[in-house]
VMD Tcl script that draws the C-alpha trace (Angstrom):
set ca {
  {112.52 86.78 101.16}
  {112.73 89.94 103.28}
  {114.83 90.11 106.42}
  {112.98 89.75 109.71}
  {113.97 92.62 111.97}
  {112.26 91.50 115.17}
  {111.59 88.13 116.82}
  {108.43 88.11 118.95}
  {109.02 87.32 122.62}
  {108.44 83.71 123.60}
  {107.41 82.18 126.93}
  {110.81 83.03 128.43}
  {112.76 86.07 127.21}
  {116.01 84.17 127.96}
  {115.09 81.11 125.85}
  {114.13 82.17 122.33}
  {112.28 79.74 120.09}
  {112.55 80.18 116.33}
  {109.75 79.04 114.03}
  {110.86 78.93 110.41}
  {109.11 77.98 107.20}
  {110.81 77.16 103.91}
  {108.16 77.72 101.23}
  {110.47 76.68 98.40}
  {109.22 73.33 97.11}
  {112.47 72.37 95.42}
  {115.45 73.65 97.35}
  {116.83 74.13 100.85}
  {117.00 77.56 102.47}
  {119.83 78.96 104.56}
  {118.62 80.51 107.82}
  {120.71 83.06 109.72}
  {119.37 84.86 112.79}
  {121.24 87.53 114.74}
  {120.67 86.90 118.45}
  {121.80 90.21 119.93}
  {120.60 90.95 123.44}
  {120.14 87.34 124.53}
  {123.62 86.60 125.88}
  {125.43 83.33 125.16}
  {123.04 80.70 123.79}
  {123.18 77.08 122.72}
  {120.81 74.86 120.73}
  {118.45 73.08 123.14}
  {116.61 71.25 120.37}
  {115.62 71.47 116.73}
  {112.90 69.63 114.83}
  {111.50 69.76 111.33}
  {108.16 68.69 109.88}
  {108.16 67.73 106.22}
  {107.45 64.93 103.76}
  {108.61 64.32 100.20}
  {104.96 63.84 99.21}
  {103.22 67.19 99.79}
  {99.86 65.38 99.82}
  {100.94 62.96 102.55}
  {98.74 62.85 105.63}
  {98.53 60.84 108.81}
  {95.78 58.26 109.08}
  {94.61 55.55 111.44}
  {96.74 53.02 109.54}
  {99.79 55.34 109.27}
  {99.60 57.73 112.25}
  {103.25 58.78 111.93}
  {103.54 59.14 108.16}
  {104.21 62.85 108.63}
  {106.02 63.44 111.92}
  {108.63 65.79 113.33}
  {112.24 64.61 113.16}
  {115.50 66.09 114.41}
  {116.86 68.97 112.33}
  {120.60 68.41 111.98}
  {123.24 71.06 111.50}
  {121.78 73.84 113.63}
  {124.47 75.95 115.30}
  {124.90 79.07 117.41}
  {128.20 80.84 116.90}
  {129.21 84.39 117.80}
  {125.62 85.48 118.53}
  {124.17 84.05 115.32}
  {121.97 80.98 114.83}
  {122.38 79.17 111.52}
  {120.57 76.25 109.94}
  {119.65 74.82 106.57}
  {115.91 74.27 106.19}
  {114.77 71.44 103.91}
  {112.36 72.23 101.06}
  {108.67 72.63 101.96}
  {109.24 72.40 105.70}
  {108.30 73.85 109.08}
  {111.12 74.00 111.63}
  {111.28 74.77 115.35}
  {114.62 75.67 116.91}
  {114.77 76.00 120.70}
  {117.67 77.94 122.20}
  {118.81 78.13 125.82}
  {121.35 80.13 127.80}
  {124.76 78.53 128.23}
  {125.04 77.63 131.90}
  {128.03 78.99 133.76}
  {129.76 76.36 135.87}
}
mol new
graphics top color blue
foreach p $ca { graphics top sphere $p radius 0.5 }
foreach p [lrange $ca 0 end-1] q [lrange $ca 1 end] { graphics top cylinder $p $q radius 0.2 }
display resetview
């Protein structure tokens, strides 16, 4: 897929939020985002929405069949965010400034 050259501004310019989609139905996707201009950041939270059954849906009897879960392995190092996105998934990665003191 093509490189994204600009991340739209979020609610706070100091706390970027990344929304990422892996459209590949079979394999994971490596995500790398250069975070120049934001200063030192850390991962404030990361979640992923996916299900092995692409036809799965929530219902009255199973309201949490498809629900966000923690996305493991997200890191920010040397001004770059990295993660591995599971197949057929939507991910949200929240970043925050590293507090001094």
